[in-house]
Wavefront OBJ file of the C-alpha trace (Angstrom):
o trace
v 128.714 -127.574 -63.958
v 130.097 -131.073 -64.476
v 127.559 -133.530 -65.827
v 129.159 -136.392 -63.932
v 128.983 -136.942 -60.189
v 132.505 -137.017 -58.762
v 133.866 -138.298 -55.442
v 136.085 -135.955 -53.399
v 138.003 -136.454 -50.159
v 138.611 -133.227 -48.175
v 141.214 -133.127 -45.389
v 140.669 -130.575 -42.593
v 141.716 -129.760 -39.050
v 140.266 -127.871 -36.093
v 141.905 -124.609 -37.112
v 139.247 -122.144 -35.980
v 138.890 -119.721 -38.873
v 140.112 -122.254 -41.437
v 137.008 -124.409 -41.054
v 134.088 -122.200 -42.210
v 135.651 -121.463 -45.622
v 136.805 -125.048 -46.190
v 133.461 -126.505 -45.161
v 131.922 -123.804 -47.348
v 133.883 -125.076 -50.349
v 132.849 -128.657 -49.556
v 129.204 -127.578 -49.282
v 129.368 -125.890 -52.664
v 130.791 -129.076 -54.207
v 127.963 -131.125 -52.696
v 125.404 -128.623 -53.995
v 126.879 -129.141 -57.474
v 125.904 -132.803 -57.212
v 129.197 -134.333 -56.096
v 130.027 -136.588 -53.137
v 132.360 -135.380 -50.376
v 134.066 -137.402 -47.652
v 135.767 -135.278 -44.976
v 138.680 -136.476 -42.846
v 139.212 -134.273 -39.808
v 139.411 -133.887 -36.064
v 136.575 -135.621 -34.191
v 135.316 -132.158 -33.197
v 134.469 -131.482 -36.871
v 132.186 -134.504 -37.342
v 128.806 -132.842 -36.759
v 129.678 -129.802 -38.868
v 130.821 -131.966 -41.781
v 127.753 -134.177 -41.623
v 125.505 -131.089 -41.437
v 126.581 -130.048 -44.946
v 125.895 -133.550 -46.291
v 129.428 -134.981 -46.207
v 130.542 -138.367 -44.946
v 133.167 -138.238 -42.225
v 136.175 -140.095 -40.823
v 138.210 -138.887 -37.834
v 141.989 -138.805 -37.663
v 143.319 -141.710 -35.630
v 147.142 -141.807 -35.870
v 147.579 -138.157 -36.819
v 147.466 -135.354 -34.216
v 143.933 -134.181 -33.561
v 141.677 -132.494 -31.061
v 138.961 -134.363 -29.230
v 137.573 -131.238 -27.525
v 137.703 -127.456 -27.800
v 139.299 -127.095 -24.373
v 142.476 -124.951 -24.582
v 144.468 -127.781 -23.002
v 143.702 -129.847 -26.128
v 145.132 -127.211 -28.509
v 147.913 -128.519 -30.769
v 149.821 -125.229 -30.955
v 149.146 -123.249 -27.758
v 150.324 -120.256 -29.753
v 149.076 -117.766 -27.167
v 152.174 -118.795 -25.211
v 154.501 -117.811 -28.093
v 155.685 -114.292 -28.913
v 158.486 -115.015 -31.412
v 157.134 -115.512 -34.980
v 159.968 -117.926 -35.857
v 159.145 -120.057 -32.817
v 155.503 -120.078 -33.904
v 156.480 -121.257 -37.396
v 158.833 -123.909 -35.999
v 156.061 -125.264 -33.791
v 153.699 -125.441 -36.766
v 156.354 -127.299 -38.765
v 157.189 -129.863 -36.098
v 153.822 -130.391 -34.428
v 151.614 -130.401 -37.497
v 152.980 -129.818 -40.975
v 156.087 -132.012 -41.254
v 156.643 -133.863 -37.975
v 153.485 -136.026 -38.203
v 153.348 -136.119 -42.035
v 153.644 -139.921 -42.122
v 150.746 -140.305 -39.678
v 148.521 -137.950 -41.700
v 149.496 -139.771 -44.899
v 148.656 -143.176 -43.423
v 145.246 -142.072 -42.127
v 144.439 -140.455 -45.476
v 145.583 -143.488 -47.470
v 143.237 -145.727 -45.489
v 140.262 -143.501 -46.337
v 141.311 -143.338 -49.983
v 141.382 -147.136 -50.091
v 137.969 -147.344 -48.421
v 136.007 -144.720 -50.365
v 137.822 -144.741 -53.754
v 137.712 -140.964 -54.388
v 138.528 -139.332 -57.715
v 140.277 -136.271 -56.211
v 141.789 -135.067 -52.946
v 141.281 -131.524 -51.599
v 143.717 -130.712 -48.775
v 144.220 -127.850 -46.351
v 147.499 -126.126 -47.193
v 149.090 -127.117 -43.863
v 148.252 -130.829 -44.152
v 151.296 -131.912 -46.134
v 151.011 -135.576 -45.222
v 147.567 -135.764 -46.766
v 148.936 -134.344 -50.030
v 151.544 -137.115 -49.996
v 148.824 -139.756 -49.710
v 146.844 -138.239 -52.582
v 149.864 -138.053 -54.852
v 150.912 -141.609 -53.995
v 147.409 -142.819 -54.933
v 147.678 -141.067 -58.307
v 144.773 -138.703 -57.554
v 144.474 -135.141 -58.789
v 145.239 -133.003 -55.734
v 143.927 -129.522 -54.968
v 145.139 -127.453 -52.033
v 142.939 -124.895 -50.267
v 144.649 -121.855 -48.755
v 141.947 -120.486 -46.390
v 143.726 -117.179 -45.780
v 146.478 -115.119 -47.419
v 149.254 -116.696 -49.510
v 151.797 -118.124 -47.061
v 154.604 -119.745 -49.082
v 157.838 -117.725 -49.306
v 157.645 -115.836 -52.615
v 160.101 -113.406 -54.167
v 158.643 -109.912 -54.322
v 156.273 -110.545 -51.404
v 157.006 -109.800 -47.719
v 157.641 -113.031 -45.801
v 154.826 -114.024 -43.466
v 155.194 -113.897 -39.716
v 156.429 -110.400 -38.829
v 153.588 -108.534 -40.544
v 155.751 -106.555 -42.955
v 154.372 -104.142 -45.539
v 155.748 -104.394 -49.102
v 159.335 -103.189 -49.301
v 159.802 -99.814 -51.007
v 163.554 -99.315 -50.557
v 166.712 -101.372 -51.138
v 167.046 -101.797 -47.368
v 163.475 -103.093 -47.175
v 164.108 -105.557 -50.010
v 167.269 -106.756 -48.248
v 165.210 -107.159 -45.065
v 162.642 -109.294 -46.909
v 165.307 -111.409 -48.579
v 167.047 -112.037 -45.251
v 163.819 -113.069 -43.516
v 162.783 -115.258 -46.477
v 166.169 -116.999 -46.304
v 165.765 -117.542 -42.562
v 162.213 -118.832 -43.041
v 163.307 -121.194 -45.829
v 166.063 -122.554 -43.619
v 163.583 -122.995 -40.785
v 160.969 -124.808 -42.869
v 163.551 -126.930 -44.671
v 164.350 -128.322 -41.239
v 161.158 -130.318 -41.783
v 162.416 -131.899 -45.024
v 163.763 -135.098 -43.404
v 160.327 -135.923 -41.960
v 158.560 -135.053 -45.210
v 160.936 -137.054 -47.381
v 160.760 -140.012 -45.016
v 156.972 -139.989 -45.379
v 157.287 -139.658 -49.153
v 159.672 -142.601 -49.255
v 157.216 -144.698 -47.245
v 154.662 -144.046 -50.000
v 157.003 -144.621 -52.914
v 157.475 -140.966 -53.862
v 160.834 -139.357 -54.719
v 162.321 -136.774 -52.352
v 161.599 -133.068 -52.734
v 164.307 -130.413 -52.568
v 162.406 -127.757 -50.645
v 159.758 -127.883 -47.921
v 157.168 -125.852 -49.839
v 157.494 -128.063 -52.917
v 155.092 -130.422 -51.173
v 152.376 -127.786 -51.580
v 153.553 -126.268 -54.846
v 153.493 -129.610 -56.689
v 149.715 -129.911 -56.213
v 147.667 -129.874 -59.402
v 145.661 -126.846 -58.287
v 146.082 -124.386 -55.414
v 143.039 -122.263 -54.591
v 143.611 -119.188 -52.422
v 140.414 -118.283 -50.578
v 141.014 -114.565 -50.344
v 140.766 -111.479 -52.504
v 143.464 -110.867 -55.104
v 142.871 -107.146 -54.582
v 143.618 -107.556 -50.865
v 146.631 -109.883 -50.836
v 150.166 -108.895 -51.797
v 151.041 -112.062 -53.715
v 148.407 -112.302 -56.447
v 150.770 -111.252 -59.257
v 153.695 -113.315 -57.959
v 152.260 -116.811 -57.496
v 152.952 -119.880 -59.697
v 150.757 -120.814 -62.635
v 148.858 -123.545 -60.766
v 147.619 -121.024 -58.172
v 144.253 -119.257 -58.501
v 142.670 -116.616 -56.290
v 138.993 -117.527 -55.969
v 137.837 -114.883 -53.483
v 136.928 -115.303 -49.805
v 134.335 -117.839 -48.674
v 132.320 -115.856 -46.135
v 130.161 -118.560 -44.528
v 129.460 -118.123 -40.820
v 130.570 -120.900 -38.462
v 127.756 -123.401 -37.882
v 127.757 -122.766 -34.129
v 126.743 -119.111 -34.586
v 123.272 -118.352 -33.212
v 120.884 -115.574 -34.328
v 121.225 -112.309 -32.455
v 118.274 -112.103 -30.106
v 116.482 -108.818 -29.338
v 117.192 -106.137 -28.317
v 118.633 -104.786 -31.549
v 122.411 -104.216 -31.777
v 123.466 -101.530 -29.359
v 119.849 -100.510 -28.744
v 120.801 -99.190 -25.336
v 122.651 -96.349 -27.079
v 121.169 -93.644 -29.349
v 120.215 -95.204 -32.672
v 121.999 -92.485 -34.660
v 125.337 -93.357 -32.999
v 127.650 -95.389 -35.280
v 127.501 -99.152 -34.840
v 130.741 -101.035 -34.103
v 131.200 -104.797 -34.386
v 133.860 -106.424 -32.198
v 134.796 -109.938 -33.301
v 137.879 -111.765 -32.087
v 139.191 -115.279 -32.565
v 137.051 -118.408 -32.247
v 140.168 -120.132 -30.858
v 141.484 -119.588 -27.361
v 144.316 -117.069 -27.436
v 144.062 -115.872 -23.840
v 142.437 -112.676 -25.082
v 139.881 -111.911 -22.382
v 141.833 -108.939 -20.975
v 142.303 -107.537 -24.483
v 138.558 -107.658 -25.145
v 137.819 -105.965 -21.812
v 140.064 -103.047 -22.818
v 138.183 -102.775 -26.122
v 134.860 -102.672 -24.253
v 136.236 -100.024 -21.882
v 137.339 -97.910 -24.869
v 133.970 -98.216 -26.608
v 132.126 -97.369 -23.409
v 133.733 -93.926 -23.430
v 132.705 -93.129 -27.034
v 129.385 -92.056 -28.624
v 128.876 -95.398 -30.374
v 126.742 -98.516 -30.184
v 128.655 -101.788 -30.180
v 128.115 -105.533 -30.353
v 130.869 -107.833 -29.056
v 130.776 -111.499 -30.114
v 132.843 -113.672 -27.775
v 132.973 -116.938 -29.712
v 133.182 -120.416 -28.261
v 136.216 -120.030 -26.023
v 135.294 -117.224 -23.612
v 132.536 -117.252 -21.001
v 130.057 -114.399 -20.947
v 131.109 -113.508 -17.386
v 134.668 -112.735 -18.605
v 133.548 -109.745 -20.693
v 130.371 -107.946 -19.681
v 127.980 -105.528 -21.376
v 127.839 -101.809 -20.633
v 125.260 -99.115 -21.365
v 126.248 -98.901 -25.045
v 128.084 -102.227 -25.597
v 126.138 -105.469 -25.954
v 128.220 -108.619 -25.316
v 126.901 -111.898 -26.721
v 128.260 -115.389 -27.161
v 127.779 -115.317 -30.924
v 125.861 -113.626 -33.713
v 126.019 -113.691 -37.511
v 128.470 -110.971 -38.489
v 126.968 -110.337 -41.922
v 123.750 -108.567 -40.857
v 125.586 -106.477 -38.252
v 128.232 -105.439 -40.784
v 125.503 -104.203 -43.133
v 124.822 -101.473 -40.561
v 128.274 -101.121 -39.002
v 130.653 -98.190 -39.366
v 133.664 -100.038 -37.939
v 134.911 -103.483 -36.939
v 137.440 -104.080 -34.167
v 139.104 -107.454 -34.562
v 142.151 -109.652 -33.990
v 142.413 -109.616 -37.796
v 141.734 -113.259 -38.375
v 141.233 -113.722 -42.091
v 137.513 -114.590 -41.983
v 136.428 -111.676 -39.805
v 138.637 -109.265 -41.729
v 137.367 -110.222 -45.169
v 133.724 -110.223 -44.022
v 134.179 -106.646 -42.836
v 135.943 -105.558 -46.020
v 133.369 -107.312 -48.218
v 130.769 -105.124 -46.486
v 132.892 -101.980 -46.995
v 133.584 -101.638 -43.259
v 137.007 -100.345 -42.087
v 138.872 -101.943 -39.204
v 140.911 -101.462 -36.077
v 143.186 -104.523 -35.993
v 144.759 -106.032 -32.865
v 146.564 -109.149 -34.178
v 147.641 -111.811 -31.688
v 149.439 -114.496 -33.730
v 149.267 -116.987 -36.620
v 148.584 -115.101 -39.881
v 146.858 -112.196 -38.130
v 149.767 -109.744 -38.158
v 150.234 -110.264 -41.896
v 146.513 -109.891 -42.566
v 146.597 -106.653 -40.560
v 149.555 -105.446 -42.649
v 147.385 -105.801 -45.751
v 144.510 -103.880 -44.149
v 146.861 -101.017 -43.282
v 148.611 -101.070 -46.681
v 145.242 -100.840 -48.455
v 144.301 -97.868 -46.267
v 141.285 -99.671 -44.791
v 142.209 -99.532 -41.119
v 144.766 -99.174 -38.352
v 146.881 -101.782 -36.541
v 147.513 -101.793 -32.797
v 149.522 -104.021 -30.514
v 147.395 -106.665 -28.748
v 148.603 -105.093 -25.498
v 147.495 -101.564 -26.481
v 145.997 -99.699 -23.499
v 142.416 -98.512 -23.415
v 143.269 -94.902 -24.327
v 145.171 -95.964 -27.449
v 142.317 -98.233 -28.540
v 139.847 -95.404 -28.023
v 141.946 -93.013 -30.141
v 142.262 -95.560 -32.962
v 138.506 -96.220 -33.003
v 137.784 -92.493 -33.067
v 140.319 -91.927 -35.874
v 138.909 -94.614 -38.164
v 135.327 -93.488 -37.499
v 136.015 -89.816 -38.214
v 138.487 -90.086 -41.125
v 136.412 -90.993 -44.158
v 139.410 -92.266 -46.148
v 139.341 -95.558 -44.221
v 135.706 -96.122 -45.125
v 136.323 -95.146 -48.762
v 139.217 -97.586 -49.096
v 137.218 -100.359 -47.453
v 134.406 -99.743 -49.934
v 136.860 -99.962 -52.833
v 137.939 -103.377 -51.567
v 134.281 -104.376 -51.194
v 133.696 -103.576 -54.860
v 136.746 -105.629 -55.871
v 135.624 -108.592 -53.772
v 132.138 -108.447 -55.298
v 133.661 -108.480 -58.794
v 135.841 -111.464 -57.910
v 132.840 -113.400 -56.619
v 130.959 -112.758 -59.846
v 133.861 -113.877 -62.018
v 135.214 -116.939 -60.163
v 133.386 -120.131 -59.139
v 135.339 -122.271 -56.667
v 133.222 -125.326 -57.510
v 134.032 -125.002 -61.194
v 137.716 -124.599 -60.325
v 137.663 -127.961 -58.532
v 135.757 -129.629 -61.351
v 138.595 -128.573 -63.648
v 140.799 -131.110 -61.824
v 139.222 -133.621 -64.183
v 139.688 -131.568 -67.349
v 142.851 -131.407 -69.458
v 144.859 -128.261 -68.738
v 145.677 -126.148 -71.775
v 149.378 -125.392 -72.301
l 1 2 3 4 5 6 7 8 9 10 11 12 13 14 15 16 17 18 19 20 21 22 23 24 25 26 27 28 29 30 31 32 33 34 35 36 37 38 39 40 41 42 43 44 45 46 47 48 49 50 51 52 53 54 55 56 57 58 59 60 61 62 63 64 65 66 67 68 69 70 71 72 73 74 75 76 77 78 79 80 81 82 83 84 85 86 87 88 89 90 91 92 93 94 95 96 97 98 99 100 101 102 103 104 105 106 107 108 109 110 111 112 113 114 115 116 117 118 119 120 121 122 123 124 125 126 127 128 129 130 131 132 133 134 135 136 137 138 139 140 141 142 143 144 145 146 147 148 149 150 151 152 153 154 155 156 157 158 159 160 161 162 163 164 165 166 167 168 169 170 171 172 173 174 175 176 177 178 179 180 181 182 183 184 185 186 187 188 189 190 191 192 193 194 195 196 197 198 199 200 201 202 203 204 205 206 207 208 209 210 211 212 213 214 215 216 217 218 219 220 221 222 223 224 225 226 227 228 229 230 231 232 233 234 235 236 237 238 239 240 241 242 243 244 245 246 247 248 249 250 251 252 253 254 255 256 257 258 259 260 261 262 263 264 265 266 267 268 269 270 271 272 273 274 275 276 277 278 279 280 281 282 283 284 285 286 287 288 289 290 291 292 293 294 295 296 297 298 299 300 301 302 303 304 305 306 307 308 309 310 311 312 313 314 315 316 317 318 319 320 321 322 323 324 325 326 327 328 329 330 331 332 333 334 335 336 337 338 339 340 341 342 343 344 345 346 347 348 349 350 351 352 353 354 355 356 357 358 359 360 361 362 363 364 365 366 367 368 369 370 371 372 373 374 375 376 377 378 379 380 381 382 383 384 385 386 387 388 389 390 391 392 393 394 395 396 397 398 399 400 401 402 403 404 405 406 407 408 409 410 411 412 413 414 415 416 417 418 419 420 421 422 423 424 425 426 427 428 429 430
């Protein structure tokens, strides 16, 4: 632990599953005796202050003032094409408003005089401000590795690693298309860099890759890219903190309306709105026809009257996933990174129904590691029921999930994310 108290600025956004791990990193830094100032959407204020951080809201940069779906910056539930999804992220958040994010961040840097900047991987404008101020800059990747990387399937389509020449050609073609797409954001990025006195970059992802330290908040044993990333990238293991809005699960006990020797299933879908009420109802219908007990956590964006309990399925607004997973035999999920890694850290296999963002690629890793099955988000009830039954009855899924749990536990023992950030202030050995 550093003997000197340091001042950090963290930049965050209302990204649903990105927030618990990033606030978890900030909390760990505060617990190590350092000062943290968070810049984020106004909706983050109370959560940041609850961990002991100071807070400033975005003003010029795009931000959410409520959790209403109409206030969503991406509205990605309306998008089915992965390239369109990536283009929207580029133009609406990553590159298009880079100058606005940089200006807001620079004002906070001037006001609080931090010694380091810690930025979400999508907030490229904030990295620009940190570099222009001469600060050491760390980037947090709160999910799998996203930058196009040779030897790794490109993100978006949910590809498994290529095993044939045709598969490698497929990956190369999609990587080229993705690079061309993201490089369409270079003019906005380089304009923002010029405004702050920085030279132009040649490639979109250079804005991330030139950070002093990049910390990937997932398991190296789970991700595909761990042996392919640049030298300034470190896998530090998943941060498994529950969201602060989660409430304790009130009695009765999970699935107590079913026989207690029936396997327990946790159903946890996105904390963002992705128009997934009908999908959850099909999951409940499938579970209702099986000899299981189940707990469904709806999250903040669905009302409890949209998905209702049955004799063996208990539907609640929220509950801590950790204690349920200690007893669970299976998790059914959209395959958001946080829910997925919590299940795997507990040795629980999954049925994955990805809906967008990085979920299809996270699901590809679950399937490749033999720890679960992937279904379409539109899968009918009968198909969901068969997948649940398969994963529950085939012990190989459980065994592979337990192998990943052991790897994650080893990673947590060997890597300290707080110490990694403190190394921003130490000379790096050649």
